[in-house]
C-alpha positions in Angstrom: -66.9 -156.0 19.0 -65.6 -156.1 15.4 -69.0 -157.4 14.3 -70.8 -154.6 15.9 -68.5 -152.0 14.3 -68.9 -153.6 10.9 -72.7 -153.7 11.3 -72.8 -150.0 12.4 -70.6 -149.0 9.4 -72.8 -151.0 7.0 -75.9 -149.3 8.4 -74.4 -145.9 8.1 -73.3 -146.6 4.5 -76.8 -147.6 3.6 -78.3 -144.6 5.4 -76.1 -142.0 3.6 -77.7 -142.5 0.1 -81.2 -142.5 1.7 -80.5 -139.3 3.5 -79.0 -137.6 0.4 -82.1 -138.5 -1.7 -84.3 -137.1 1.1 -82.3 -133.9 1.1 -82.4 -133.6 -2.7 -86.1 -134.2 -2.7 -86.6 -131.6 0.1 -84.5 -129.1 -1.8 -86.5 -129.6 -5.0 -89.7 -129.1 -3.1 -88.3 -126.0 -1.4 -87.2 -124.7 -4.8 -90.7 -125.3 -6.2 -92.3 -123.6 -3.2 -89.8 -120.7 -3.6 -90.8 -120.2 -7.3 -94.5 -120.3 -6.3 -94.0 -117.8 -3.5 -92.1 -115.5 -5.9 -95.0 -115.6 -8.3 -97.5 -114.9 -5.5 -95.4 -112.0 -4.2 -95.1 -110.5 -7.7 -98.9 -110.7 -8.2 -99.5 -109.0 -4.9 -97.0 -106.2 -5.7 -98.7 -105.6 -9.1 -102.1 -105.6 -7.5 -100.8 -103.2 -4.8 -99.4 -100.9 -7.4 -102.6 -100.9 -9.3 -104.6 -100.1 -6.2 -102.2 -97.3 -5.3 -102.4 -95.9 -8.8 -106.2 -95.9 -8.7 -106.2 -94.1 -5.4 -103.8 -91.5 -6.8 -106.0 -91.0 -9.8 -109.0 -90.5 -7.6 -107.1 -88.0 -5.5 -106.1 -86.1 -8.6 -109.7 -85.7 -9.6 -109.1 -86.6 -13.3 -111.7 -86.1 -16.0 -112.9 -89.1 -17.9 -110.9 -88.0 -20.9 -107.7 -87.7 -18.8 -108.3 -91.2 -17.3 -108.8 -92.7 -20.8 -105.7 -91.0 -22.1 -103.5 -92.1 -19.2 -104.9 -95.6 -19.4 -103.8 -95.8 -23.1 -100.3 -94.5 -22.1 -100.0 -97.1 -19.3 -101.2 -99.9 -21.6 -98.8 -99.0 -24.3 -95.8 -99.0 -22.0 -97.0 -102.0 -20.0 -97.2 -104.3 -23.1 -93.8 -103.2 -24.3 -92.3 -103.5 -20.8 -93.1 -107.2 -20.7 -90.7 -107.9 -23.5 -88.0 -105.9 -21.7 -88.7 -107.9 -18.5 -88.2 -111.1 -20.3 -85.0 -109.9 -21.8 -83.7 -108.8 -18.4 -84.7 -112.2 -16.9 -82.9 -114.1 -19.7 -79.9 -111.9 -19.2 -79.9 -112.5 -15.5 -80.1 -116.3 -16.0 -77.3 -116.1 -18.5 -75.2 -114.3 -15.9 -75.9 -116.9 -13.3 -74.9 -119.7 -15.7 -71.7 -117.8 -16.6 -70.9 -117.3 -12.9 -71.2 -121.1 -12.3 -69.1 -121.9 -15.4 -65.4 -121.3 -16.2 -66.3 -118.0 -18.0 -63.6 -115.4 -18.2 -63.7 -112.1 -16.4 -64.2 -110.3 -19.8 -67.3 -112.5 -20.6 -68.7 -111.7 -17.2 -68.1 -108.0 -17.6 -69.8 -108.1 -21.1 -72.8 -109.8 -19.6 -72.9 -107.4 -16.7 -72.8 -104.5 -19.2 -75.7 -106.0 -21.2 -77.7 -106.3 -18.0 -77.0 -102.7 -17.0 -77.9 -101.5 -20.5 -81.3 -103.3 -20.4 -82.0 -101.9 -17.0 -81.1 -98.4 -18.2 -83.4 -98.8 -21.2 -86.2 -99.9 -18.9 -85.7 -96.9 -16.6 -85.6 -94.6 -19.6 -88.9 -96.0 -20.9 -90.6 -95.5 -17.5 -89.4 -91.9 -17.4 -90.8 -91.3 -20.9 -94.1 -92.8 -19.8 -94.1 -90.5 -16.8 -93.5 -87.5 -19.1 -96.4 -88.5 -21.3 -98.7 -88.8 -18.3 -97.5 -85.5 -17.0 -98.5 -83.8 -20.2 -102.1 -85.0 -19.7 -102.3 -83.4 -16.2 -103.1 -79.8 -15.4 -100.5 -77.8 -13.4 -102.6 -78.2 -10.3 -102.8 -81.9 -10.8 -99.0 -82.1 -11.3 -98.5 -80.2 -8.1 -100.9 -82.6 -6.3 -99.2 -85.6 -7.8 -95.8 -84.5 -6.7 -97.1 -84.0 -3.2 -98.7 -87.5 -3.1 -95.5 -89.1 -4.4 -93.5 -87.2 -1.7 -95.9 -88.4 1.0 -95.4 -92.0 -0.1 -91.7 -91.7 0.8 -88.5 -92.9 -0.7 -89.6 -96.4 -1.5 -93.1 -95.6 -2.6 -92.3 -93.2 -5.3 -93.4 -92.9 -8.9 -92.5 -96.3 -10.1 -95.2 -96.9 -12.6 -96.4 -93.5 -13.8 
């Protein structure tokens, strides 16, 4: 009886490290898949926004000059927004590492404030871009654009001028 118990315990002790390595390997695979899925989702969202933007531009019946001017505005803000997005990502990663560390409450609050400040700047920039696009439109087109935005609902609003 004792031999069987010892054999069972030995088998369990050998199996634990194997199981742990399998779990670690699976977690790494899942993490990699999660990052890939996030990237794919981001690409689809950008594509969807672009398609929605194009449909809206068609519905507004823009002239070729208006289209060109709006395209320039969007490109200007888009290239600058990429830098902001990278800053926000780095700030978020820093917050995650601070949360996992022994950082003080004041350090966490400072980092939170920095994140909020970056998000506010990003929102302000989007608003400024929207104002620039608005100046290109006629009053009829502005009215039509407001109507289209309202029809899209709360979550489909005017994210990317």
